[in-house]
All heavy atoms as TSV, in Angstrom:
chain	resi	resn	atom	element	x	y	z
A	1	SER	N	N	90.856	98.424	100.636
A	1	SER	CA	C	91.621	97.766	99.717
A	1	SER	C	C	92.575	98.711	98.904
A	1	SER	O	O	93.582	98.291	98.454
A	1	SER	CB	C	90.824	96.792	98.796
A	1	SER	OG	O	89.992	97.562	97.933
A	2	ALA	N	N	92.155	99.997	98.765
A	2	ALA	CA	C	93.006	101.016	98.048
A	2	ALA	C	C	94.249	101.282	98.870
A	2	ALA	O	O	95.289	101.310	98.252
A	2	ALA	CB	C	92.210	102.285	97.895
A	3	ALA	N	N	94.159	101.234	100.152
A	3	ALA	CA	C	95.272	101.399	101.009
A	3	ALA	C	C	96.385	100.213	100.887
A	3	ALA	O	O	97.598	100.433	100.638
A	3	ALA	CB	C	94.955	101.547	102.482
A	4	LEU	N	N	95.783	99.034	100.848
A	4	LEU	CA	C	96.525	97.756	100.759
A	4	LEU	C	C	97.227	97.842	99.406
A	4	LEU	O	O	98.335	97.391	99.189
A	4	LEU	CB	C	95.668	96.573	100.834
A	4	LEU	CG	C	96.389	95.227	100.902
A	4	LEU	CD1	C	97.473	95.194	102.060
A	4	LEU	CD2	C	95.349	94.079	101.197
A	5	ASP	N	N	96.583	98.173	98.266
A	5	ASP	CA	C	97.165	98.279	96.965
A	5	ASP	C	C	98.275	99.437	96.890
A	5	ASP	O	O	99.237	99.205	96.319
A	5	ASP	CB	C	96.089	98.656	95.887
A	5	ASP	CG	C	95.178	97.438	95.688
A	5	ASP	OD1	O	95.521	96.328	96.019
A	5	ASP	OD2	O	93.986	97.770	95.158
A	6	SER	N	N	98.152	100.418	97.695
A	6	SER	CA	C	99.133	101.473	97.736
A	6	SER	C	C	100.431	100.929	98.414
A	6	SER	O	O	101.484	101.124	97.971
A	6	SER	CB	C	98.670	102.774	98.426
A	6	SER	OG	O	97.683	103.361	97.660
A	7	VAL	N	N	100.157	100.188	99.507
A	7	VAL	CA	C	101.251	99.523	100.276
A	7	VAL	C	C	102.009	98.607	99.341
A	7	VAL	O	O	103.259	98.628	99.375
A	7	VAL	CB	C	100.865	98.996	101.515
A	7	VAL	CG1	C	101.911	98.173	102.116
A	7	VAL	CG2	C	100.392	100.020	102.570
A	8	SER	N	N	101.224	97.895	98.654
A	8	SER	CA	C	101.779	96.921	97.714
A	8	SER	C	C	102.705	97.465	96.662
A	8	SER	O	O	103.842	97.095	96.442
A	8	SER	CB	C	100.709	95.966	97.063
A	8	SER	OG	O	100.057	95.203	98.077
A	9	ARG	N	N	102.224	98.503	96.083
A	9	ARG	CA	C	102.930	99.231	95.048
A	9	ARG	C	C	104.275	99.725	95.607
A	9	ARG	O	O	105.239	99.765	94.884
A	9	ARG	CB	C	102.135	100.416	94.453
A	9	ARG	CG	C	101.150	99.908	93.333
A	9	ARG	CD	C	100.585	101.136	92.481
A	9	ARG	NE	N	99.801	101.957	93.312
A	9	ARG	CZ	C	98.670	101.872	93.806
A	9	ARG	NH1	N	97.919	100.925	93.461
A	9	ARG	NH2	N	98.068	102.927	94.445
A	10	TYR	N	N	104.203	100.336	96.842
A	10	TYR	CA	C	105.387	100.953	97.482
A	10	TYR	C	C	106.334	99.863	97.775
A	10	TYR	O	O	107.523	99.995	97.446
A	10	TYR	CB	C	104.933	101.609	98.702
A	10	TYR	CG	C	106.077	102.296	99.496
A	10	TYR	CD1	C	106.522	103.566	99.148
A	10	TYR	CD2	C	106.707	101.650	100.518
A	10	TYR	CE1	C	107.695	104.107	99.836
A	10	TYR	CE2	C	107.843	102.175	101.162
A	10	TYR	CZ	C	108.254	103.442	100.851
A	10	TYR	OH	O	109.337	103.970	101.487
A	11	VAL	N	N	105.963	98.749	98.261
A	11	VAL	CA	C	106.867	97.764	98.716
A	11	VAL	C	C	107.593	97.183	97.403
A	11	VAL	O	O	108.715	96.909	97.355
A	11	VAL	CB	C	106.031	96.598	99.439
A	11	VAL	CG1	C	106.938	95.369	99.533
A	11	VAL	CG2	C	105.719	97.008	100.787
A	12	PHE	N	N	106.860	96.964	96.365
A	12	PHE	CA	C	107.475	96.452	95.240
A	12	PHE	C	C	108.151	97.357	94.217
A	12	PHE	O	O	109.200	97.020	93.616
A	12	PHE	CB	C	106.301	95.800	94.262
A	12	PHE	CG	C	105.705	94.576	94.946
A	12	PHE	CD1	C	104.371	94.457	94.957
A	12	PHE	CD2	C	106.418	93.450	95.471
A	12	PHE	CE1	C	103.668	93.327	95.526
A	12	PHE	CE2	C	105.860	92.520	96.177
A	12	PHE	CZ	C	104.504	92.345	96.069
A	13	ASN	N	N	107.732	98.655	94.187
A	13	ASN	CA	C	108.334	99.605	93.332
A	13	ASN	C	C	109.371	100.484	93.995
A	13	ASN	O	O	110.210	100.960	93.333
A	13	ASN	CB	C	107.219	100.524	92.675
A	13	ASN	CG	C	106.442	99.682	91.828
A	13	ASN	OD1	O	106.730	98.666	91.261
A	13	ASN	ND2	N	105.072	99.998	91.826
A	14	VAL	N	N	109.248	100.811	95.226
A	14	VAL	CA	C	110.160	101.730	95.920
A	14	VAL	C	C	111.303	100.953	96.673
A	14	VAL	O	O	112.373	101.062	96.526
A	14	VAL	CB	C	109.433	102.673	96.820
A	14	VAL	CG1	C	110.388	103.626	97.620
A	14	VAL	CG2	C	108.447	103.620	96.022
A	15	ILE	N	N	110.683	99.907	97.462
A	15	ILE	CA	C	111.591	99.111	98.401
A	15	ILE	C	C	112.292	98.046	97.523
A	15	ILE	O	O	113.199	97.601	97.729
A	15	ILE	CB	C	110.880	98.472	99.576
A	15	ILE	CG1	C	110.423	99.772	100.441
A	15	ILE	CG2	C	111.684	97.593	100.379
A	15	ILE	CD1	C	109.510	99.193	101.534
A	16	ASN	N	N	111.596	97.703	96.333
A	16	ASN	CA	C	112.074	96.746	95.465
A	16	ASN	C	C	112.037	95.313	95.914
A	16	ASN	O	O	112.886	94.450	95.607
A	16	ASN	CB	C	113.407	97.085	94.881
A	16	ASN	CG	C	113.674	96.352	93.601
A	16	ASN	OD1	O	112.776	96.110	92.772
A	16	ASN	ND2	N	114.942	96.205	93.284
A	17	ALA	N	N	111.012	94.995	96.837
A	17	ALA	CA	C	110.973	93.598	97.384
A	17	ALA	C	C	110.283	92.792	96.479
A	17	ALA	O	O	109.557	93.169	95.502
A	17	ALA	CB	C	110.082	93.682	98.708
A	18	ASP	N	N	110.597	91.604	96.529
A	18	ASP	CA	C	110.027	90.315	95.661
A	18	ASP	C	C	108.713	89.927	96.195
A	18	ASP	O	O	107.920	89.366	95.495
A	18	ASP	CB	C	110.963	89.259	95.416
A	18	ASP	CG	C	112.095	89.694	94.501
A	18	ASP	OD1	O	111.875	90.567	93.636
A	18	ASP	OD2	O	113.237	89.173	94.582
A	19	VAL	N	N	108.447	89.846	97.591
A	19	VAL	CA	C	107.357	89.347	98.204
A	19	VAL	C	C	106.928	90.285	99.310
A	19	VAL	O	O	107.768	90.704	100.059
A	19	VAL	CB	C	107.703	87.847	98.858
A	19	VAL	CG1	C	106.507	87.284	99.488
A	19	VAL	CG2	C	108.219	86.949	97.655
A	20	LEU	N	N	105.578	90.330	99.571
A	20	LEU	CA	C	104.907	91.024	100.578
A	20	LEU	C	C	104.281	89.947	101.351
A	20	LEU	O	O	103.531	89.182	100.961
A	20	LEU	CB	C	104.058	92.054	100.084
A	20	LEU	CG	C	103.166	92.860	101.222
A	20	LEU	CD1	C	104.200	93.604	102.083
A	20	LEU	CD2	C	102.482	93.952	100.467
A	21	ARG	N	N	104.644	89.845	102.760
A	21	ARG	CA	C	104.160	88.846	103.630
A	21	ARG	C	C	103.282	89.327	104.758
A	21	ARG	O	O	103.647	90.439	105.299
A	21	ARG	CB	C	105.378	87.954	104.035
A	21	ARG	CG	C	104.956	86.812	104.866
A	21	ARG	CD	C	106.220	86.006	105.322
A	21	ARG	NE	N	106.897	85.540	104.142
A	21	ARG	CZ	C	108.207	85.737	103.881
A	21	ARG	NH1	N	109.013	86.423	104.596
A	21	ARG	NH2	N	108.771	85.133	102.762
A	22	LEU	N	N	102.303	88.743	105.145
A	22	LEU	CA	C	101.465	89.201	106.310
A	22	LEU	C	C	101.039	87.880	106.934
A	22	LEU	O	O	100.946	86.812	106.541
A	22	LEU	CB	C	100.298	90.155	105.877
A	22	LEU	CG	C	99.336	89.653	104.862
A	22	LEU	CD1	C	98.148	88.850	105.645
A	22	LEU	CD2	C	98.667	90.805	104.268
A	23	PHE	N	N	100.597	88.166	108.288
A	23	PHE	CA	C	99.947	87.106	109.066
A	23	PHE	C	C	98.643	87.623	109.616
A	23	PHE	O	O	98.508	88.834	109.950
A	23	PHE	CB	C	100.991	86.863	110.277
A	23	PHE	CG	C	102.208	86.216	109.954
A	23	PHE	CD1	C	103.311	87.109	109.662
A	23	PHE	CD2	C	102.573	84.855	109.852
A	23	PHE	CE1	C	104.555	86.676	109.146
A	23	PHE	CE2	C	103.791	84.366	109.387
A	23	PHE	CZ	C	104.785	85.161	109.073
A	24	VAL	N	N	97.691	86.571	109.542
A	24	VAL	CA	C	96.342	87.032	109.974
A	24	VAL	C	C	95.683	85.884	110.673
A	24	VAL	O	O	95.891	84.820	110.356
A	24	VAL	CB	C	95.540	87.595	108.738
A	24	VAL	CG1	C	95.352	86.431	107.740
A	24	VAL	CG2	C	94.198	88.147	109.272
A	25	PHE	N	N	94.829	86.232	111.620
A	25	PHE	CA	C	94.079	85.139	112.363
A	25	PHE	C	C	92.937	84.551	111.367
A	25	PHE	O	O	92.387	85.439	110.682
A	25	PHE	CB	C	93.244	85.640	113.527
A	25	PHE	CG	C	94.100	85.832	114.753
A	25	PHE	CD1	C	94.545	87.070	115.134
A	25	PHE	CD2	C	94.524	84.703	115.539
A	25	PHE	CE1	C	95.293	87.284	116.361
A	25	PHE	CE2	C	95.347	84.801	116.638
A	25	PHE	CZ	C	95.663	86.144	117.101
A	26	GLU	N	N	92.739	83.306	111.227
A	26	GLU	CA	C	91.945	82.665	110.338
A	26	GLU	C	C	90.478	83.127	110.453
A	26	GLU	O	O	89.740	83.300	109.614
A	26	GLU	CB	C	91.893	81.172	110.371
A	26	GLU	CG	C	91.172	80.420	109.248
A	26	GLU	CD	C	91.313	78.822	109.475
A	26	GLU	OE1	O	91.320	78.402	110.539
A	26	GLU	OE2	O	91.494	78.403	108.472
A	27	PHE	N	N	90.183	83.450	111.812
A	27	PHE	CA	C	88.742	83.757	112.028
A	27	PHE	C	C	88.468	85.215	111.660
A	27	PHE	O	O	87.274	85.591	111.498
A	27	PHE	CB	C	88.439	83.629	113.576
A	27	PHE	CG	C	89.292	84.704	114.392
A	27	PHE	CD1	C	88.968	85.909	114.626
A	27	PHE	CD2	C	90.326	84.159	115.280
A	27	PHE	CE1	C	89.676	86.710	115.305
A	27	PHE	CE2	C	91.070	84.913	116.083
A	27	PHE	CZ	C	90.703	86.319	116.245
A	28	ASN	N	N	89.383	85.996	111.192
A	28	ASN	CA	C	89.100	87.258	110.748
A	28	ASN	C	C	88.937	87.229	109.269
A	28	ASN	O	O	89.663	87.709	108.344
A	28	ASN	CB	C	90.441	88.230	111.010
A	28	ASN	CG	C	90.143	89.700	110.743
A	28	ASN	OD1	O	89.241	90.012	110.136
A	28	ASN	ND2	N	91.098	90.521	111.161
A	29	THR	N	N	87.765	86.753	108.838
A	29	THR	CA	C	87.337	86.360	107.614
A	29	THR	C	C	87.338	87.667	106.603
A	29	THR	O	O	87.510	87.493	105.451
A	29	THR	CB	C	86.110	85.664	107.424
A	29	THR	OG1	O	85.082	86.394	108.146
A	29	THR	CG2	C	86.162	84.182	108.112
A	30	SER	N	N	86.902	88.751	107.130
A	30	SER	CA	C	86.876	90.019	106.458
A	30	SER	C	C	88.191	90.367	105.885
A	30	SER	O	O	88.416	90.765	104.662
A	30	SER	CB	C	86.281	91.243	107.215
A	30	SER	OG	O	84.958	90.915	107.590
A	31	ALA	N	N	89.181	90.265	106.753
A	31	ALA	CA	C	90.608	90.674	106.349
A	31	ALA	C	C	91.131	89.720	105.455
A	31	ALA	O	O	91.689	89.888	104.390
A	31	ALA	CB	C	91.361	90.693	107.496
A	32	VAL	N	N	90.946	88.341	105.543
A	32	VAL	CA	C	91.431	87.305	104.679
A	32	VAL	C	C	90.807	87.484	103.296
A	32	VAL	O	O	91.452	87.467	102.326
A	32	VAL	CB	C	90.967	85.872	105.238
A	32	VAL	CG1	C	91.346	84.851	104.291
A	32	VAL	CG2	C	91.770	85.616	106.527
A	33	SER	N	N	89.462	87.840	103.288
A	33	SER	CA	C	88.883	88.170	101.976
A	33	SER	C	C	89.434	89.341	101.239
A	33	SER	O	O	89.709	89.300	100.010
A	33	SER	CB	C	87.383	88.254	102.153
A	33	SER	OG	O	86.661	88.571	100.991
A	34	CYS	N	N	89.691	90.308	102.067
A	34	CYS	CA	C	90.224	91.579	101.433
A	34	CYS	C	C	91.617	91.134	100.855
A	34	CYS	O	O	91.962	91.705	99.825
A	34	CYS	CB	C	90.401	92.743	102.576
A	34	CYS	SG	S	91.151	94.132	101.957
A	35	TYR	N	N	92.493	90.508	101.680
A	35	TYR	CA	C	93.859	90.079	101.317
A	35	TYR	C	C	93.904	89.265	100.004
A	35	TYR	O	O	94.590	89.488	99.073
A	35	TYR	CB	C	94.624	89.541	102.271
A	35	TYR	CG	C	94.809	90.261	103.580
A	35	TYR	CD1	C	94.718	89.675	104.795
A	35	TYR	CD2	C	95.021	91.651	103.590
A	35	TYR	CE1	C	94.956	90.451	105.983
A	35	TYR	CE2	C	95.188	92.418	104.661
A	35	TYR	CZ	C	95.063	91.844	105.848
A	35	TYR	OH	O	95.181	92.594	107.069
A	36	LYS	N	N	93.012	88.345	99.952
A	36	LYS	CA	C	92.732	87.512	98.720
A	36	LYS	C	C	92.489	88.299	97.517
A	36	LYS	O	O	92.978	88.103	96.510
A	36	LYS	CB	C	91.795	86.311	98.964
A	36	LYS	CG	C	92.349	85.235	99.923
A	36	LYS	CD	C	91.253	84.194	99.980
A	36	LYS	CE	C	91.815	83.059	100.822
A	36	LYS	NZ	N	91.044	82.019	101.002
A	37	LYS	N	N	91.511	89.313	97.646
A	37	LYS	CA	C	91.079	90.139	96.471
A	37	LYS	C	C	92.255	91.020	96.042
A	37	LYS	O	O	92.259	91.356	94.845
A	37	LYS	CB	C	89.935	90.940	96.876
A	37	LYS	CG	C	88.597	90.256	97.059
A	37	LYS	CD	C	87.500	91.065	97.502
A	37	LYS	CE	C	86.245	90.400	97.680
A	37	LYS	NZ	N	85.113	91.117	98.331
A	38	SER	N	N	93.144	91.268	96.948
A	38	SER	CA	C	94.350	92.146	96.542
A	38	SER	C	C	95.490	91.295	96.033
A	38	SER	O	O	96.535	91.822	95.733
A	38	SER	CB	C	94.759	92.865	97.824
A	38	SER	OG	O	95.834	93.850	97.443
A	39	GLY	N	N	95.332	89.910	95.963
A	39	GLY	CA	C	96.332	89.241	95.317
A	39	GLY	C	C	97.184	88.320	96.261
A	39	GLY	O	O	98.166	87.556	95.845
A	40	PHE	N	N	96.774	88.357	97.498
A	40	PHE	CA	C	97.518	87.509	98.532
A	40	PHE	C	C	96.998	86.078	98.477
A	40	PHE	O	O	95.823	85.956	98.274
A	40	PHE	CB	C	97.416	88.021	99.963
A	40	PHE	CG	C	98.208	89.291	100.249
A	40	PHE	CD1	C	97.643	90.396	99.838
A	40	PHE	CD2	C	99.445	89.192	100.815
A	40	PHE	CE1	C	98.540	91.665	100.250
A	40	PHE	CE2	C	100.187	90.322	101.174
A	40	PHE	CZ	C	99.601	91.574	100.817
A	41	ALA	N	N	97.904	85.127	98.748
A	41	ALA	CA	C	97.513	83.737	98.801
A	41	ALA	C	C	98.031	83.184	100.110
A	41	ALA	O	O	99.110	83.422	100.501
A	41	ALA	CB	C	98.124	82.996	97.671
A	42	VAL	N	N	97.320	82.149	100.615
A	42	VAL	CA	C	97.776	81.547	101.889
A	42	VAL	C	C	98.904	80.538	101.434
A	42	VAL	O	O	98.888	79.785	100.745
A	42	VAL	CB	C	96.598	80.592	102.394
A	42	VAL	CG1	C	97.140	79.892	103.624
A	42	VAL	CG2	C	95.472	81.566	102.852
A	43	LYS	N	N	100.034	80.746	102.231
A	43	LYS	CA	C	101.341	79.957	102.017
A	43	LYS	C	C	101.548	78.924	103.117
A	43	LYS	O	O	102.145	77.917	102.914
A	43	LYS	CB	C	102.538	80.900	101.827
A	43	LYS	CG	C	102.406	81.839	100.652
A	43	LYS	CD	C	102.414	81.011	99.434
A	43	LYS	CE	C	102.357	81.915	98.087
A	43	LYS	NZ	N	102.661	81.184	96.846
A	44	GLU	N	N	100.992	79.226	104.246
A	44	GLU	CA	C	101.314	78.271	105.411
A	44	GLU	C	C	100.148	78.587	106.480
A	44	GLU	O	O	99.732	79.722	106.669
A	44	GLU	CB	C	102.681	78.618	105.977
A	44	GLU	CG	C	103.133	77.366	106.856
A	44	GLU	CD	C	104.765	77.413	107.150
A	44	GLU	OE1	O	105.291	78.318	106.674
A	44	GLU	OE2	O	105.126	76.614	107.885
A	45	ILE	N	N	99.975	77.597	107.244
A	45	ILE	CA	C	98.867	77.691	108.350
A	45	ILE	C	C	99.588	77.238	109.684
A	45	ILE	O	O	100.153	76.169	109.667
A	45	ILE	CB	C	97.723	76.725	107.943
A	45	ILE	CG1	C	97.075	77.249	106.595
A	45	ILE	CG2	C	96.734	76.701	109.125
A	45	ILE	CD1	C	96.040	76.292	106.121
A	46	TYR	N	N	99.425	78.042	110.573
A	46	TYR	CA	C	99.987	77.763	111.908
A	46	TYR	C	C	98.840	77.528	112.961
A	46	TYR	O	O	97.918	78.341	113.134
A	46	TYR	CB	C	100.895	78.911	112.425
A	46	TYR	CG	C	102.000	79.331	111.427
A	46	TYR	CD1	C	101.823	80.368	110.517
A	46	TYR	CD2	C	103.239	78.640	111.551
A	46	TYR	CE1	C	102.803	80.642	109.714
A	46	TYR	CE2	C	104.252	79.031	110.699
A	46	TYR	CZ	C	104.067	80.144	109.923
A	46	TYR	OH	O	105.001	80.353	108.981
A	47	LYS	N	N	98.920	76.450	113.657
A	47	LYS	CA	C	97.981	76.143	114.782
A	47	LYS	C	C	98.695	76.546	116.166
A	47	LYS	O	O	99.717	76.152	116.401
A	47	LYS	CB	C	97.646	74.684	114.774
A	47	LYS	CG	C	97.020	74.201	113.562
A	47	LYS	CD	C	95.549	74.675	113.424
A	47	LYS	CE	C	94.885	74.021	112.287
A	47	LYS	NZ	N	93.620	74.361	112.006
A	48	ARG	N	N	97.959	77.455	116.836
A	48	ARG	CA	C	98.469	77.911	118.085
A	48	ARG	C	C	98.033	77.111	119.222
A	48	ARG	O	O	96.949	76.411	119.086
A	48	ARG	CB	C	98.079	79.349	118.354
A	48	ARG	CG	C	98.796	80.247	117.295
A	48	ARG	CD	C	98.245	81.668	117.427
A	48	ARG	NE	N	97.779	82.047	118.785
A	48	ARG	CZ	C	97.904	83.336	119.210
A	48	ARG	NH1	N	98.642	84.191	118.732
A	48	ARG	NH2	N	97.352	83.620	120.305
A	49	ASP	N	N	98.650	77.096	120.347
A	49	ASP	CA	C	98.242	76.263	121.517
A	49	ASP	C	C	96.993	76.786	122.054
A	49	ASP	O	O	96.222	76.129	122.785
A	49	ASP	CB	C	99.330	76.422	122.678
A	49	ASP	CG	C	100.629	75.775	122.317
A	49	ASP	OD1	O	100.643	74.852	121.381
A	49	ASP	OD2	O	101.707	76.087	122.845
A	50	ASP	N	N	96.597	78.087	121.787
A	50	ASP	CA	C	95.348	78.507	122.372
A	50	ASP	C	C	94.141	78.230	121.510
A	50	ASP	O	O	92.936	78.541	121.632
A	50	ASP	CB	C	95.396	80.071	122.619
A	50	ASP	CG	C	95.572	80.820	121.244
A	50	ASP	OD1	O	95.666	80.257	120.133
A	50	ASP	OD2	O	95.697	82.069	121.326
A	51	GLY	N	N	94.466	77.451	120.462
A	51	GLY	CA	C	93.227	76.989	119.529
A	51	GLY	C	C	93.088	77.964	118.397
A	51	GLY	O	O	92.280	77.517	117.514
A	52	ASN	N	N	93.715	78.872	118.303
A	52	ASN	CA	C	93.546	79.888	117.158
A	52	ASN	C	C	94.480	79.455	116.012
A	52	ASN	O	O	95.427	78.811	116.326
A	52	ASN	CB	C	93.850	81.287	117.616
A	52	ASN	CG	C	92.665	81.955	118.339
A	52	ASN	OD1	O	91.607	81.830	117.928
A	52	ASN	ND2	N	93.135	82.535	119.504
A	53	THR	N	N	94.121	79.738	114.809
A	53	THR	CA	C	94.800	79.510	113.577
A	53	THR	C	C	95.392	80.765	112.894
A	53	THR	O	O	94.633	81.671	112.735
A	53	THR	CB	C	94.080	78.649	112.590
A	53	THR	OG1	O	93.643	77.424	113.208
A	53	THR	CG2	C	94.812	78.332	111.399
A	54	ILE	N	N	96.553	80.675	112.641
A	54	ILE	CA	C	97.281	82.026	111.902
A	54	ILE	C	C	97.595	81.615	110.488
A	54	ILE	O	O	98.138	80.482	110.277
A	54	ILE	CB	C	98.640	82.346	112.541
A	54	ILE	CG1	C	98.346	82.709	114.113
A	54	ILE	CG2	C	99.285	83.455	111.841
A	54	ILE	CD1	C	97.564	83.997	114.365
A	55	LEU	N	N	97.213	82.468	109.568
A	55	LEU	CA	C	97.554	82.287	108.151
A	55	LEU	C	C	98.688	83.034	107.661
A	55	LEU	O	O	98.823	84.354	108.032
A	55	LEU	CB	C	96.310	82.568	107.283
A	55	LEU	CG	C	95.043	81.915	107.589
A	55	LEU	CD1	C	93.968	82.337	106.648
A	55	LEU	CD2	C	95.159	80.369	107.431
A	56	ARG	N	N	99.678	82.519	107.200
A	56	ARG	CA	C	100.803	83.241	106.524
A	56	ARG	C	C	100.286	83.523	105.150
A	56	ARG	O	O	100.239	82.539	104.364
A	56	ARG	CB	C	102.117	82.632	106.614
A	56	ARG	CG	C	103.257	83.545	105.848
A	56	ARG	CD	C	104.590	82.943	106.104
A	56	ARG	NE	N	104.812	81.528	105.678
A	56	ARG	CZ	C	105.263	81.194	104.447
A	56	ARG	NH1	N	105.479	82.043	103.560
A	56	ARG	NH2	N	105.435	79.898	104.067
A	57	MET	N	N	100.165	84.731	104.648
A	57	MET	CA	C	99.790	84.996	103.343
A	57	MET	C	C	100.821	85.874	102.624
A	57	MET	O	O	101.574	86.626	103.176
A	57	MET	CB	C	98.500	85.807	103.313
A	57	MET	CG	C	97.368	85.127	103.971
A	57	MET	SD	S	95.649	85.996	103.964
A	57	MET	CE	C	95.255	85.670	102.213
A	58	GLU	N	N	101.013	85.668	101.332
A	58	GLU	CA	C	102.027	86.367	100.530
A	58	GLU	C	C	101.425	86.722	99.238
A	58	GLU	O	O	100.651	86.251	98.632
A	58	GLU	CB	C	103.276	85.341	100.270
A	58	GLU	CG	C	103.989	85.044	101.477
A	58	GLU	CD	C	105.274	84.147	101.197
A	58	GLU	OE1	O	105.410	83.757	100.161
A	58	GLU	OE2	O	106.030	83.953	102.073
A	59	LYS	N	N	102.045	87.962	98.728
A	59	LYS	CA	C	101.801	88.424	97.335
A	59	LYS	C	C	103.093	88.694	96.734
A	59	LYS	O	O	104.007	89.274	97.344
A	59	LYS	CB	C	101.036	89.764	97.547
A	59	LYS	CG	C	100.630	90.419	96.277
A	59	LYS	CD	C	99.886	91.635	96.508
A	59	LYS	CE	C	99.501	92.299	95.185
A	59	LYS	NZ	N	98.810	93.567	95.515
A	60	GLU	N	N	103.281	88.243	95.526
A	60	GLU	CA	C	104.503	88.234	94.840
A	60	GLU	C	C	104.413	89.435	93.875
A	60	GLU	O	O	103.464	89.774	93.377
A	60	GLU	CB	C	104.937	86.949	94.138
A	60	GLU	CG	C	105.158	85.869	95.039
A	60	GLU	CD	C	105.525	84.448	94.404
A	60	GLU	OE1	O	105.439	84.439	93.160
A	60	GLU	OE2	O	105.889	83.523	95.015
A	61	ARG	N	N	105.669	90.025	93.574
A	61	ARG	CA	C	105.724	90.962	92.549
A	61	ARG	C	C	105.224	90.415	91.221
A	61	ARG	O	O	105.395	89.381	90.872
A	61	ARG	CB	C	107.199	91.360	92.414
A	61	ARG	CG	C	107.430	92.330	91.189
A	61	ARG	CD	C	108.943	92.518	90.988
A	61	ARG	NE	N	109.785	92.723	92.088
A	61	ARG	CZ	C	110.181	93.909	92.429
A	61	ARG	NH1	N	109.752	95.076	91.797
A	61	ARG	NH2	N	110.930	94.161	93.512
A	62	CYS	N	N	104.461	91.128	90.552
A	62	CYS	CA	C	103.891	90.824	89.199
A	62	CYS	C	C	105.060	90.282	88.190
A	62	CYS	O	O	106.104	91.013	88.175
A	62	CYS	CB	C	103.145	91.982	88.607
A	62	CYS	SG	S	101.725	92.343	89.374
A	63	GLY	N	N	104.843	89.322	87.615
A	63	GLY	CA	C	105.811	88.831	86.640
A	63	GLY	C	C	106.886	87.975	87.185
A	63	GLY	O	O	107.658	87.277	86.559
A	64	LYS	N	N	106.835	87.795	88.564
A	64	LYS	CA	C	107.857	86.861	89.196
A	64	LYS	C	C	107.352	85.348	89.000
A	64	LYS	O	O	106.223	85.167	89.181
A	64	LYS	CB	C	107.854	87.246	90.686
A	64	LYS	CG	C	108.990	86.452	91.470
A	64	LYS	CD	C	109.009	86.975	92.835
A	64	LYS	CE	C	110.195	86.393	93.664
A	64	LYS	NZ	N	110.527	85.053	93.569
A	65	ILE	N	N	108.386	84.525	88.678
A	65	ILE	CA	C	108.073	83.126	88.534
A	65	ILE	C	C	108.116	82.396	89.864
A	65	ILE	O	O	108.857	82.583	90.651
A	65	ILE	CB	C	109.027	82.479	87.521
A	65	ILE	CG1	C	108.974	83.280	86.139
A	65	ILE	CG2	C	108.822	81.087	87.322
A	65	ILE	CD1	C	109.850	82.895	85.093
């Protein structure tokens, strides 16, 4: 989670992005839990033809409305 926090700071403070977005398989519960603890939220759910589910997760810059 320290590496994820470093990436988030870089994206928001150096690149100056408003949103950091990632995609993860729903069955990867360890990763989903880590992302949630780091401030990511599920924004959309995609069902694939192979039966797997993909989560689109986003973290917004602090203070963004």
